[in-house]
Each structure stands twice: as C-alpha cells, then as structure tokens.
N, C-alpha and C positions, 0 to 999 in steps of 0.2 A: 536484499532483505532490509526492511525498515528498522529503525532504531527501536520502535515499539515492539516489533516482532522478536528482536533479540532479547528484550527485557521481559516480555510477558511469558509466564509459565503457569500452567494449571497442573494441580496435583490431585488425582482421584485415587483413593485407596479402595481395595476390595477385590479379592480373587474371583467372586461370583460374576463381576462385570466382565472380566477377561474371559472366563471360562465359557460363558454362554453367548457372548457377543450381543448384548442387549442393545438393539438398534435404537430403541426409543431413548435409552439413557445416553447413548452417543450423540443422538440428535440434540438433547438438552445441553450436553457438555459443550458441543460446538457452538450452539446458539448463545449460551452464556459467555463463552469466550469472546465472541464478536461484540456482544452487548457491553461487557465489562471493559473491553479495550476502548470502545467509543466513549463510555462514561469517564474513563481515566483521562483521556487526552482531549475530550470535547471536540473531536474530529467530527465532521459533518456526515461522513459515510465511510464505506469500506473500500472505495475505489478512488485512488489519488493519482492525479496527473502531476508529475514532478516537473517544476520549471527550471530549477538550478539553485545555486547559492546566491542570495541577494536580499536586500531590504528595500522596501518601498518608502518614498519615491526612489526610482532608480533611473540612471541615465546610461545608455549604451556606452561601452568602453571598447575602443578599437583594439584589434590584436596587435601585440608588440612582439618584437623579435626576442626580447628578454623574458617573455612570459614562460612560466613553468608549464609542464605538460598538463597538470591539473587545471591551471588557470585557463589554458587554451581550450580544454574540454568544456569547462563551465561556460566560457564565452560562446562556444559553439552551440551548447544546449540553449542558452538564453536567446541566441539569435534566431532560433526556431520557435521556441515556446512562447516568448513574449509577443511577437506579432500575431500568432495564432489566438491567444486569449484576448488580445486587444480587438481583433476582428470579431470574436465571439461576444465581447461585451463585458468581460470581467476586469479589463484594464483599460485605462485611457492612454492615448499615444499622441505625442506632440513632437514635431521635428525640432532638433537642436539647431538654433540659428547659426548659420555660417559653417555648419559641418554636415555635409551631404551624407545621407545614409544612417545618421545617428538620431536616436529618439529619446525623449523623456517618457517614462512609464509611471503610472500610479494606479492604485486600486479604485475601482468603481464601487458603488454600494453593493452591487451583485457580487463582485469579487471578494469584498470583506466578508460576505455571508458564507462563502465556501472556502475561504483561505485556511490553511493549516501550516504552521511552521514549527519546527523543532530546532534547537540550537545545539551545536556540537563545538567542543573546544578545538580550535585550530592553532597552527604554529604562529600565525600573525594576528590572532584574535578570534572572536566567536564567528562560527559559520552558521548562517541562517538558511536552513534547507526549507525551501518554499514549494508548496504544492496546493492544488485545488482538489477538494475531495467531495464526493457525492455518494448516495445510494447505500443505505444500510442493507445488509444481507439478512434474509429470512430463510432459515433452513426448513425445507419442506419434508424431506425424509432421508434417512440413511438407506442406501440400497445394498451395500455389501461391506463385509469386514474380512480382510485377509490377514493371515499371520505368517510372519517370517522369522525364523530363528537362526542364529549362528553363534558359534562358541567365541567367547572373548579371548583376547591374547593371554598368555600365561601370566599369572600374577593376580588376575581377577577371580573373585570367588563365585561368580555366577555367569550364566549365559545371557546374551542380550536378545530380547524379543522385540520386534516391531510390529505394530498393527497398522494397516492402511485402511482408513475408513472412507468409503465412497459415499457421496451425498449429493442431493439435488437441492437447488435453492432458487428463489426469485429475489428481485431487488426492489425495495420500496423508495418512494420519494425521489424519483429520478427527475431532475429539473429540466425545464425546457431548453436550457443552453446545451445540454447533452443531447437530447432528442433531436433538436433542430440542426445540430452541427456534427452529427455522428460521423459523417464521411470525412470531414476535415480533421476530426480528432483521431479517427482510425488511420488516416494517412500519415500523421506525425507520430502517434503512439501505436506502433505496430505490434506491441507485445500482447495486446488484448483488444477486442472489439468493445465499443461503448455498450454498456448494459442498457436494455430497453424494458419498458413496462410489459407485463403480462407474458413474459417469456421465462422458460425454465432453463437453468444452467447447471453444469456438473463440475464437481471439484473433488479433491482428495486431501485428507488430513492424516498425517502420520503421528501415531502415538508410540511412545517407548515404555516398555515394561521393566521396572526395576525390582529391587529386592522386596520380598513380601507381596509381590504382585502389585506394587504401587504403579500407577499409570501416569505418565508425564506427557505433556503436549506443550510445545513452545513456538508454534507457528501461527497462532490465531491473532489477527490484528489487521489493520488496513493493508491493502495491496497497493504497492507503489510502482508506477510505471514511468519510465524515462523516455524522452524523445530520441 
C-alpha cells in the first residue's frame, strides 16, 4: 500500500446513501477520490511502477556481505527496474569506467515528466521512494454494491459494516512508452498488466460504515507495483 493510500481518507455522511446503494453517488465519490489524490500529490496518473529507493543521478552499488536485508532487497529491485526504464527511454545509462557491470543512471526529459517521488524518514537519513506513473482512471459505472456485517469485539458500541463497491473504468492519457513496451513492463511488473487505451477494466473499493451511518473510504490513490 502506498504512503498516499494510507493517508487519504474520504468521509461521506448520510444514511440514505447506505440504505439505497446509490450507484451514481458511489461513482462520483470514487472518481473524486482519484482526482483529489492526483491533485494533492501532482502524480501523473494512477498506475505507478516502483523502481526502489534512490536519488538521481544514481550509480549502481555492488552487493556487499555486510548489507542489511532491506539494502539487499533494494539493490535487487534496482538491478531489475533501472535497466528496464533505460531501455524504454525514461533513464540514461552509461557504464562505470573500470567496473564491469555497473552503470550510471539519470533521468531523461521523458523520465522527468512521469517521475513521482515521496520521501520517508529512515534510520540513516531520508528514503526517496521513486516511481514512474501514468494513466488517470476514469470511472465508467458502478456495477454492484454488496454489504457485509459483523459484530465488533466486546467494548465497542456498534457493529461494523463494510460495503464492497464494484466498478468499471478506463484509463486516459496512456503514453507511448507504456503502449509500445507493454510486454517488457508486464514481464518485470507481474502484479498488473499495462493499461491500454479503449479498454474497460474492473476493480473493487471497500467502504466502512461508522456511527451515524458515516461512510469511510481510505484506499483511493495511485496504485503502486513493485518489480
């Protein structure tokens, strides 16, 4: 789950919305959630390919025996993601003189256009989480709403109700670097297929119902995928 996803929360009050499952209203709420998330972060779209933790310009770092597990994982991610986006054209790549297999990377103009970073506080300093994002979601229609109820643990004054809202969407402004390299992207980022123009996709959003039938939703925001 992305940092934005954890922070973003929508509150919609009104028992009539819950009681009749107004699909048009749910459509508006979901669309507003994605639109407000993009406006807040200035992210280019709702689908983000995560590279790893780094700042550009960046030079490959060989694996070391003393590396922590997290450092090893990050270097492994970068060893896959950076060559891919250099091949696609979002990064430049130059060999490190005298060090076989190591490269210097920097953003191209195209890469700067689609770059999104957020900074997290780390033990040894700030962590720059780096990704390339594309494709705003446009909600076409809500197809179904299901309701699940269960009793809260003792000490709570009300039961918990979840609503699962099923919807269809398409994706706007898909760049050529995604369309022309979909097979390469899909091979590295296996969690999702590259989104394409003029296609319809399906998804689910979960809402929680609180006291007074207040309706909460905290999962709208860009979708982050790791190599």
